[in-house]
C-alpha angles and dihedrals in degrees: 000000000000118000117261117212106210092218095063102024097096092052095044128103092252095076091053093051096041113021094188094057117119134192107218127182112231108196141260114241097336127167111270129158088264092055093043095055099033095113092047090050091050091052088050090052092051091047093049091047091055092045095050094042091051091046093052092047092048092047090052093048093049091047092052092045090051092050092050091045092052088057096042097048096044109114095202102035104215098028103047096044119097119249093242107024096182095051094046091047090049090052092049091048092052094043101044109018108037094104094049091047092049093048093047090047090050092054091048092047092052091050092047093050090050089049092050091049092050092047090050091050090047091051093048094046094049091057 
């Protein structure tokens, strides 16, 4: 939509074409729910970033550990090994270990957020 200057809106052609049209002023930098909870939302973003990053790292580590374990624990090395060790280890990790990985990542994310808050306070109090 085209901008409507309030000074000339009542004399413009728009009010003749559409008599119910109004030119309302929104606001500049007012206090909405978004502005009120902006800091909380940013902390939530940081927390979710840490949680998801830790989950992806843990999933990769468990997948690699499962692939190496399938080689190490095979009695007859070429016969007992799966055809695609990484894919089978990834499937086992998702099927059997997703909850443990998510919980461990949650604990790490909480500790990391506390550490970031303390480092921020340390930085602000030094200055």
